N, C-alpha and C positions, 0 to 999 in steps of 0.2 A: 305673588310672594314666594320666593324660594327659601326653604329652611334647610340649612346645610350643617351637618355635623362634621367635625374635623379632629383627627388625633394623629400623634406621632408615636410609633411603637418600636421597641427594641433599642439597640445601641444608638446613641445620637451620632450625628455627623454634620459636616459643614453643609450649608445651603438648604436645610430643612425650612428655615424661616423664609428664605428666598422663594421656595416652591409654594408655600402657603400664601405668601404675598402675591404670587403670580395668579393663583386661583381667584383670590378676592379681587384683585385689580381687574381681571377679566369680567367678573360678574358685575362689579360696580360700574365699569365702563360701558356695559351693555344697557345701562339704565334700568335693569331688572331690580326690583325691590328684593333685598336678601336679608336674612338673619343668619348669623354664623354662631354656632355653638361649639366652643372649643373644649374638648374633653381632656381632663388633666391626667398626666402620667400614663398615657397610652390606653390600652384596653382596660386597665384597672379603672380609669375614669368612666368608661362606658358601662362597665359592669356595675359599679356602685353609684352611678348617677352623679359623679363629681365633674361639673362643667362650669363654664362661665360664658356669658354672652360677649362676643368680640365685636368691637366697633372699628371703623376705619382707622382711627388713630393707633389702634393696636398693631397695625401693619405698616405704620410709618416708621422709617428709619431702621428697618430690620433686614434690608437686603444684604448688608455686609456683616450681620450679626451671626456668630456661630451658635451651636446648640439648638435648642428649640424653646420658644416662648411658652409652649404648652407642657413642657416636661415630658419625660418618657420613662418607660419601665419595660422589663422583660416579663411577658406572660406566656410561658412555653406552650406551644401548640399541643404537645403530648399530654398536657394536663388540663387543657381547656374544657374538656367534657367532664372532668371530675368536679364534684361539688367542692366549694371552699370549706374552710374550717367550721363554718356555721351551717353547712348543708345547703348553701345557696347554689342553684343551678346557674352557672356563669353564662351559658349561651342564652338561656331564657331571660336572664337579667338584662343582657345587652339588647335583646329584641324588645323587651318591655320599655327600656329607656328610650330606644329609638322611636317607638310608636307613641310613647307618652309625650314626647316633644314634637310629634307630627313632622318628623324630618322627611325631606324629599330624597336625601341621599347622605351617605357618609363618604368623606374623602379621607383615605387612610394612607399615611406615608410610612413606609417601612421596608424591611428586607425579606429574607426567605420565610422565617417563622411568621412574620406579620402577614405575609401574603397567603399563607395556608389558612390562617384564621379568617382573613378577609374573604377568601373564597368560600369558607364554611358559612359565613354570614350571608353571602350571596345565595348559597344553596338553601338557606333558611328563609329566603324571600326578601332580604333587604337590598336596597339599591346601593351599590358600592362602586366607587372609582378609586383606584390606587395609584400612587406615585412611587417610583423605584429609588430608594435611598440605601446605600451601603458603600463603605469605603472598599469593600471586597470586590465589587463589580461582578458578583457571581449570580445575579438574578437572570433566570431564563427569560427569553423573549425580548431582551433589550441589549443593544451593543454597549451601552454605557449606563451607569447609575450615577446620580449626583452624590458628591462627597468623595468619589474615587479620585478625581484629578487633584483635588486639594490635598488628599492624603499622599498621593504620589509626590507632590511637590515637597511635603514635609519630610517624607522618608528619603527623598533624593537629597534634600539639604543635609540630612544627618550623614548620609554616605559621603557627600562632598566634604563635610567638615572632618570626617575621619581620614580622608586622603592625606592631609598634611601631617597629622601626627603619626599615621602609619608609615609614611615615607621617611619622616624624621628619625624614627626609632627602628625602622626595619622590622616591623612586627606584622603578624597576621591579625587582622581585625575581622570580627564577625558582627554584622549589623542585623539584628533580629527584627523582621518586619511583620506586622499583623497579617493574619490569614491562616486559620486553622485547617480549612478544607480545600481552599483554592489559592493559587499563587499569582493572580493577576497583579496585585499590588507589588509584590516582591519582584516579579519579572520586570515590570515597567520601571520601578524605582532603581532596580539593579542595573538595568541597561542605561537609564538616564544618568546614574551616578558613576558609571564606569566600573562596576564590580567585576571581578575576575572570575568568580564562581557564584552561581545562582542556584539555590536549592529550594524546590517547591514541592508541595504535596503530591502533585500529579506525576512527578518523575522521581521515583525512589533512587536514592544515591548509594554509591559504593564508596566507603570511606577511603579505600585504596586509590580510587580514581581522583578523589578530592586531594589527597596527599600528593599524588603524582603531579597534579596541576601546580601545586605550590612548589614542589621541587623543580619542576620545569621552569617556572618563572625565576626561581633562585639561580638556576644554572644559566639562564639568559641574562642575568645581571639585575633582575628586579628583586630587591631585597624585602619587599612587602607584598602582601596579597590581601585583597578585600573580598569577603564573602557576604552576599545578601542572602539571608536564610529566613524562609517563612516559618512562623511559629509552629506550623503543622507539617514541616518537612519530615520525611521518614526514610530510614535506611532500607535497602533492599531486603536485608534479613528480617527486619520488623514487618515489612510489607507482606512477607510470606506467611506471617502468623495469622491465625484465625482471630476474629474479633474477641473471642473469649480468652485466647492465649495472650493477645496483646494487652487486654484489660488487666489480666493477672500480672503481667510483667510490670505494668505501670504502677501497680500497688506498691512495689518496692523500688520505684525509680528514685534515685538519689540526687538528681539534678533539677534545678529550677525549671529548665526547659531544654529542648534539643540542642540549642546553641552552646550551652555549657558542656554538654556531653561531647559535642564536636570539638570544642576548645581543648578539652582534656585529651581526646584521642589524637588531635593534630599535634599538640605539644609533645606527647609521648612518642609519636612516630617521626617527628621532624626535628625536635629540639628547639623549634622556634617559640618565642614568646607569643602567646595568643591572648587577645583581649576581646571582651564581648560588650557591645553597646545595644541597649534596648530602648528605642524611642517611645515604645508603648503607646499610651493613650494620647500623647501629643499628636499622633497621626489623625485622631478624630476631632481634635480641638482647633480653636482659633477661627478666624474669619474664612469664609469660602474664597477660593481664588476667583479671578475674573471669569474663567471658563465656566466654573460651577454656578456662578451667579446668573450668567446668561442661560446656561443649560437648564437649571432648575426653574427659572422664570418661564422659559418656553414650555416646559412640561406642565407647569402650573396653569399657564394660560390655556393650553389645550384641554386640561381637565375641566376648567371653567366652561369651555366651549361645549364639552360633552354634557355637562350639567344643563346648560341652556337648551340643548337639543333633546334632553331626556334620554341619553344613551348611557346605560349603566352596565356594570359587570365587566369592566375593562381596566387593565393597567395601561397607563400612558407610557409608552416606551420609545425607543430610538433605534431605528434600523436603516442601514445604508444612508446615514446622514439625514434622515427624515424622521420627524416625530410621528409615531403611529399608535393606534389603539390595539391592544392585544387581549384576547379573551382571558379572563382571570383563571379559568380552569386549565388553560394551557401553561400558565406560569407557576401555579401553586405546587410546591413539593419537588421542583426541579432545580438542579444546580447547573450553572454555566461554568464548566471546567475547562482548563487548558489541555488541548490534545498534545501529546508528546510530538506529534507530527505537524503541529501548527506552524505556519510560515514564520511567525515571530520567533519561535524557538529555533527554527532552522537558521534564520538570519543571525540570531545571537551566536549560534555555534560557528557560523561562517566567520564571525569576528573574533573567534577564539575563546568565547565564554564557555566555561565548563558547567555542566549540570550534574556532574558526578555520576553520569550513567555510562 
């Protein structure tokens, strides 16, 4: 009998359900007797012992379902060692609930913060296997995360739709794409959607270079320009500030986001009408695309295989088109960022896309 705990933590995304289904399908297909304990709302459920027994029918019909049947919540790693408002030791509580249910392992699905806490639990002696979910595709140790491709599709659709109205009115349009620290989503959606300018956190932009690109297009007869802008895009001037200085500046920031600041600057410097579109949380919602359904199912099945073999302490990742196991300690606390010298950036520039640098 295998007793498996399972939780989804952090922001939701497409294919969480598909990944959990893959784990369970593998275990059931092996003829191994299993009990699945689903913890509700992420680590919060593990801390406070809020769970429910899951049966085979719970995983039926969820391959195409977005979100997570277990619910999710954000439990910041930076406060995980702090007692809760009632003085409860959160780490000790998670361990006690794990042992109380006599679990063989925990399967944890999440992004960067989730993996840091998962690795902490591994260090505390718990058997842990993780699966990489995030629309940002910024987890170290894997070429791809599930949820990413579905989000690329949605952000690309937004840019596609903007093309017709931008061309009709001869306007500059900014499409703000999710991504505070990394620009994988913006870069891929921007290229797929035919954006003329792509601004990402890893490549600080010069507003003058951005404006020059718009003027260049105008001089060449293109009366509209589309910018794909990551919500974490940053100017070269701001990038030079210390963390303290930047934080102080943001206290008096009068714009909802960087896209609106860019819009005002571009309008003042060019005279063009500028509009901002923010797809927002639609990028995390809806059904997973076919790629993510297959991909998440594969990772889930491999996680199930690791459980059957008793191999713990790994994230199931994807490297060079193969599913691999990556030691959790190599993943936790690291971001997979875009190098300004990456081949995909070079190729985008070869096609005339500006990064404002």
